[in-house]
NUMAR-855306 format. One record per residue (C-alpha): z, y, x; residue number from 1; chain; residue in one letter. Coordinates in Angstrom, 2 decimals. Layout:
N
<node><zz>Z</zz><yy>Y</yy><xx>X</xx><i>NUM</i><ch>A</ch><aa>A</aa></node>
...
This chain:
58
<node><zz>-2.41</zz><yy>-1.45</yy><xx>-14.53</xx><i>1</i><ch>A</ch><aa>M</aa></node>
<node><zz>-3.03</zz><yy>-2.90</yy><xx>-11.09</xx><i>2</i><ch>A</ch><aa>F</aa></node>
<node><zz>-0.50</zz><yy>-1.88</yy><xx>-8.44</xx><i>3</i><ch>A</ch><aa>R</aa></node>
<node><zz>-0.48</zz><yy>-2.66</yy><xx>-4.75</xx><i>4</i><ch>A</ch><aa>L</aa></node>
<node><zz>2.87</zz><yy>-3.43</yy><xx>-3.17</xx><i>5</i><ch>A</ch><aa>G</aa></node>
<node><zz>3.71</zz><yy>-3.32</yy><xx>0.54</xx><i>6</i><ch>A</ch><aa>P</aa></node>
<node><zz>2.93</zz><yy>-7.02</yy><xx>1.02</xx><i>7</i><ch>A</ch><aa>V</aa></node>
<node><zz>-0.55</zz><yy>-6.65</yy><xx>-0.46</xx><i>8</i><ch>A</ch><aa>E</aa></node>
<node><zz>-1.26</zz><yy>-3.57</yy><xx>1.68</xx><i>9</i><ch>A</ch><aa>L</aa></node>
<node><zz>-0.24</zz><yy>-5.44</yy><xx>4.85</xx><i>10</i><ch>A</ch><aa>V</aa></node>
<node><zz>-2.52</zz><yy>-8.34</yy><xx>3.92</xx><i>11</i><ch>A</ch><aa>I</aa></node>
<node><zz>-5.44</zz><yy>-5.96</yy><xx>3.31</xx><i>12</i><ch>A</ch><aa>I</aa></node>
<node><zz>-4.82</zz><yy>-4.21</yy><xx>6.65</xx><i>13</i><ch>A</ch><aa>L</aa></node>
<node><zz>-4.70</zz><yy>-7.55</yy><xx>8.49</xx><i>14</i><ch>A</ch><aa>L</aa></node>
<node><zz>-7.98</zz><yy>-8.66</yy><xx>6.92</xx><i>15</i><ch>A</ch><aa>I</aa></node>
<node><zz>-9.59</zz><yy>-5.32</yy><xx>7.84</xx><i>16</i><ch>A</ch><aa>A</aa></node>
<node><zz>-8.28</zz><yy>-5.72</yy><xx>11.40</xx><i>17</i><ch>A</ch><aa>L</aa></node>
<node><zz>-9.80</zz><yy>-9.19</yy><xx>11.64</xx><i>18</i><ch>A</ch><aa>L</aa></node>
<node><zz>-13.14</zz><yy>-8.06</yy><xx>10.20</xx><i>19</i><ch>A</ch><aa>L</aa></node>
<node><zz>-13.64</zz><yy>-4.85</yy><xx>12.16</xx><i>20</i><ch>A</ch><aa>F</aa></node>
<node><zz>-11.43</zz><yy>-5.25</yy><xx>15.23</xx><i>21</i><ch>A</ch><aa>G</aa></node>
<node><zz>-8.94</zz><yy>-2.70</yy><xx>16.56</xx><i>22</i><ch>A</ch><aa>P</aa></node>
<node><zz>-11.53</zz><yy>-0.40</yy><xx>18.20</xx><i>23</i><ch>A</ch><aa>G</aa></node>
<node><zz>-13.78</zz><yy>-0.08</yy><xx>15.18</xx><i>24</i><ch>A</ch><aa>R</aa></node>
<node><zz>-10.81</zz><yy>0.25</yy><xx>12.81</xx><i>25</i><ch>A</ch><aa>L</aa></node>
<node><zz>-9.38</zz><yy>3.22</yy><xx>14.73</xx><i>26</i><ch>A</ch><aa>T</aa></node>
<node><zz>-12.84</zz><yy>4.79</yy><xx>14.83</xx><i>27</i><ch>A</ch><aa>H</aa></node>
<node><zz>-13.19</zz><yy>4.41</yy><xx>11.04</xx><i>28</i><ch>A</ch><aa>L</aa></node>
<node><zz>-9.72</zz><yy>5.89</yy><xx>10.48</xx><i>29</i><ch>A</ch><aa>A</aa></node>
<node><zz>-10.56</zz><yy>8.87</yy><xx>12.71</xx><i>30</i><ch>A</ch><aa>R</aa></node>
<node><zz>-13.82</zz><yy>9.50</yy><xx>10.84</xx><i>31</i><ch>A</ch><aa>E</aa></node>
<node><zz>-12.03</zz><yy>9.26</yy><xx>7.50</xx><i>32</i><ch>A</ch><aa>L</aa></node>
<node><zz>-9.44</zz><yy>11.81</yy><xx>8.63</xx><i>33</i><ch>A</ch><aa>G</aa></node>
<node><zz>-12.13</zz><yy>14.20</yy><xx>9.84</xx><i>34</i><ch>A</ch><aa>Q</aa></node>
<node><zz>-14.05</zz><yy>13.99</yy><xx>6.57</xx><i>35</i><ch>A</ch><aa>S</aa></node>
<node><zz>-10.88</zz><yy>14.63</yy><xx>4.55</xx><i>36</i><ch>A</ch><aa>I</aa></node>
<node><zz>-10.13</zz><yy>17.70</yy><xx>6.70</xx><i>37</i><ch>A</ch><aa>R</aa></node>
<node><zz>-13.70</zz><yy>18.99</yy><xx>6.24</xx><i>38</i><ch>A</ch><aa>E</aa></node>
<node><zz>-13.48</zz><yy>18.44</yy><xx>2.48</xx><i>39</i><ch>A</ch><aa>F</aa></node>
<node><zz>-10.21</zz><yy>20.38</yy><xx>2.26</xx><i>40</i><ch>A</ch><aa>R</aa></node>
<node><zz>-11.61</zz><yy>23.14</yy><xx>4.46</xx><i>41</i><ch>A</ch><aa>R</aa></node>
<node><zz>-14.61</zz><yy>23.39</yy><xx>2.14</xx><i>42</i><ch>A</ch><aa>G</aa></node>
<node><zz>-12.36</zz><yy>23.61</yy><xx>-0.91</xx><i>43</i><ch>A</ch><aa>L</aa></node>
<node><zz>-10.29</zz><yy>26.43</yy><xx>0.56</xx><i>44</i><ch>A</ch><aa>T</aa></node>
<node><zz>-13.46</zz><yy>28.28</yy><xx>1.61</xx><i>45</i><ch>A</ch><aa>A</aa></node>
<node><zz>-14.79</zz><yy>28.02</yy><xx>-1.95</xx><i>46</i><ch>A</ch><aa>E</aa></node>
<node><zz>-11.50</zz><yy>29.30</yy><xx>-3.36</xx><i>47</i><ch>A</ch><aa>E</aa></node>
<node><zz>-11.49</zz><yy>32.25</yy><xx>-0.96</xx><i>48</i><ch>A</ch><aa>E</aa></node>
<node><zz>-15.12</zz><yy>33.02</yy><xx>-1.79</xx><i>49</i><ch>A</ch><aa>K</aa></node>
<node><zz>-14.45</zz><yy>32.99</yy><xx>-5.53</xx><i>50</i><ch>A</ch><aa>S</aa></node>
<node><zz>-11.33</zz><yy>35.17</yy><xx>-5.14</xx><i>51</i><ch>A</ch><aa>E</aa></node>
<node><zz>-13.07</zz><yy>37.87</yy><xx>-3.06</xx><i>52</i><ch>A</ch><aa>T</aa></node>
<node><zz>-16.30</zz><yy>37.87</yy><xx>-5.07</xx><i>53</i><ch>A</ch><aa>K</aa></node>
<node><zz>-16.19</zz><yy>40.33</yy><xx>-7.97</xx><i>54</i><ch>A</ch><aa>P</aa></node>
<node><zz>-17.22</zz><yy>39.05</yy><xx>-11.39</xx><i>55</i><ch>A</ch><aa>D</aa></node>
<node><zz>-20.73</zz><yy>39.93</yy><xx>-12.48</xx><i>56</i><ch>A</ch><aa>K</aa></node>
<node><zz>-20.89</zz><yy>42.11</yy><xx>-15.59</xx><i>57</i><ch>A</ch><aa>P</aa></node>
<node><zz>-22.60</zz><yy>40.43</yy><xx>-18.51</xx><i>58</i><ch>A</ch><aa>S</aa></node>
């Protein structure tokens, strides 16, 4: 199994910082956070919809 330690994560973050720059990296992180929030909001909406919707008789 492949595991990432703290040193490897720091190296990956430094490489990403060099490739994208600080402005683009913060923009990417913000977009990722927004899409995760939207995904979770969609999941809770689906759960609420399925809980309030009565089962169809077969």
